[in-house]
N, C-alpha and C positions, 0 to 999 in steps of 0.2 A: 782525309783532312783532319788536322790535329785540333783545330779550334772547336769549342763547344757552341759557338754562336750559330744560330740557325742560318742556313744558306738558302737564299731566295733567288728565283729566276724571274726577271722582269721582261715581258715580251710586249713590245710596242713599236710600231713603225715610225713614230715621231721621235727623232733623235733628241730634240730638246727635252721632251718629257722623260725619255729614258735616262738622260744624264741627270736631270733634276731629281728623279726618283732614286737613282742609284746613290747620289750624294746624300740625300736625306736619309735613306735607309741605312747606309753605312754609318752615318753619324748617330743613328738610333741603335747601333750595336749589331747589325746584321752583316753577314757576308752576302754580296750581291753579284750576280752574273746577269748580263742583259743580252737579249736577242732582238733583231730588227723585224723578224716576221716568222711565220710558222715553220718554214723550211729551216731557217737558222736555228730555231728552238729545237727542232727534231735532231739536228746534228749535235747540239750541245747535250741534249738529253740522252743521246746514244752512249755517252761516256761519263755522265755525271748524274748523281742523285741529288734531289733538293728536298728541303723541308716544306716549301710552299712555292707555288707558281702564281705570280701576278700577271694576268693575261688580258690584254686589250681586245675588245670585240671587233672593232672596225679596223681591219688591216687588209692590204692588197693580197691577192692570192687566197689561200684558205683563211677564213675569218676566225676569230677567237672561239666562237661557239663550235665550229667544226673541229678545231684543234682540241678543244676541251673534251668533246665526245670521244675523239680518238685516244687521247691520253687516258681518259677514265677507263677505257677497255684494257689498257696495258698496265696501269699502276694506280695506286691509291693516294698519291701525293695530293695534298689539299690545293685547291684552285680558287683564287679570287678573281672574278671578272671585273674589268673596268669598262663601263659602257657609257657612251654618249647618247644612247637611245633612251627616250623618255617613256616609251610605251611599256606598260607592265608586261604585255605579251612577249616582248623581246627579252626581258629579264627572266621571265618564267622559262623561256626557251633555253637560256643559259643554265638555269638550275636543272632542267630536265636533261641537259647534256652531261651533267655531272659536277657542275660547279658547287662549291661549298657556300659561297656567298657572292654578292655583287656590290659594286660601289659606283653610283652614277657620276659621270663627269659633268661639270667641274666639281672637285672635292677639296676639302682641306687636308693637307698632309697628315695632320694629327688624327683625323678620322681614319685615314688609310692605316696608320700605325695601330690604332685601336682595333680595327677589323682584323689585321694580320695577327696581332697578339691574341685576340679572341679565338681565332681559328686554331692557332698553335696550342692554346690551352686545352682544346678539345681532344687533341691527340693523346691516346693512352700512354701513360708512363710505363716504362719497362719494369716489370715486377721482379725484384731481386730477393724477395723474402722467401721463407720456406713454408708459409701457410698454404694449405691446399686451396686451389682456386674454387670460386663459386661458379656454378654452371647452370644456365637455363636451357631446358630442352624444348625445342620448337619443331615437333615432328622429326624429320631427318636431320635437322640442324641442331647444333649446340652452341651456345654463346657463353664464352668464358668472360665473366664480368670483370675480374681483376686484370686480365691481360687485354681486354678489349678486342677479342678475336672471335670470329664466327667460323665454324667448321661444318662441312658436310662430309661425313665420313673422315677420310684422310686428307680431304681437299680444303684448303683455306679459302673462305669466301671473302673477296675484296670488299671493304667498306670504306666509304669516304669518311673524313673527319666528322662531318655533320651526322651521317648515318650512325656512326659509332656513338656520338654524343647523345643522339636520340635513344639508342638502345640503353645507354647508361642511365638516362633519365627514367625511362620506363622500367628498367630493372630495379630501380630504387623503390618502386611501388607497384609490383606486378599485381594484376587483377584489379587495379584502381584506375579510373579515368584521369587523364591529365588534360587540362583545357588548352586550347590553341594559344591563348594569351600567356599561360604559364610556360608553354614550350618556347615561345618567342623570348620570354624573359630569361629562361634558363639557358638558352642558346647564346645569350649575351647580345641580343639584337634590340634595336629600337622598336617600339610598338607600332600599331597601326594595321589596317586591313591588308596592305601590301605585304607586310611581313608575315601575317597569318596565312595569306595565300601562298607565300613562299614555303611556309611550313607544310601546307597541304601537298605541295609538289614533292618535298623531301619525303613525306610519308608515302606518297605513291611510289616513289623510287625504291624506298626501303621494302615496301610490300612485294615488289617484283623479286626481291631476293629471299623474302621470308615465306611467301605463300605459293601454294600449288596453283591456286586461282586468285590472283590479286583483286579481281572484281568481287569476289566473295571471300573476304579475308577471314581466316580462322584464328590467327595468332595476334595480328595487329588490327584490332577492331575499332570501328567508329561507334562511340556511345552518343546517341542523339541528345543534343543539348548540353553535353558534358565534355566532349573532346575525344581523345583517343586512349585506348587501353591495350597493354600487352597482356595476353592470356597464354602463358606457357603451359606445357603439359604438366 
């Protein structure tokens, strides 16, 4: 595709919402493709790559959380969940499945746009310079800060946009704790206990990729009363 505009996939079983979202996002400068359910989305994704997926949770057949978990095992495309469920546990389930963020329904279109742009800004830019990359070593892993890539030997470790942003934040001050409130702010999210809890979920997911024993973390440590700290080798 020749356009530099980000290409979004909107997955929602409600045709009215799909059409409204598509028109709004196109007016906001995005390329937009829509899918009516999980199976339709799978067929589209088999032939196209996207910059971000906007995914409704409540759909017939496989719901959005199920599809989110499946997609996260296959690709690192950012995923924003739309959920009508008010329970925090349901939103946490979406984050644990691999979503980068969630937006409860009903929502203002402008807030959706802000969330999308915030997620896209977290994606690492391609480094075209000649400077040598800065690398953090975390046991068998190495994290290339400039490229936003984590490697285990010759294998690239998939990171979500939020996981990458967390590593970028921690890499800016290795060995120093970062509070949950600061993490929420630097991730570009509104404050509050729900968002701090969401950060805890993202930290748990990231530890599964960093740590030999995530329950006893060596590299992404909890500092009591201060937050979280990255402790590279």
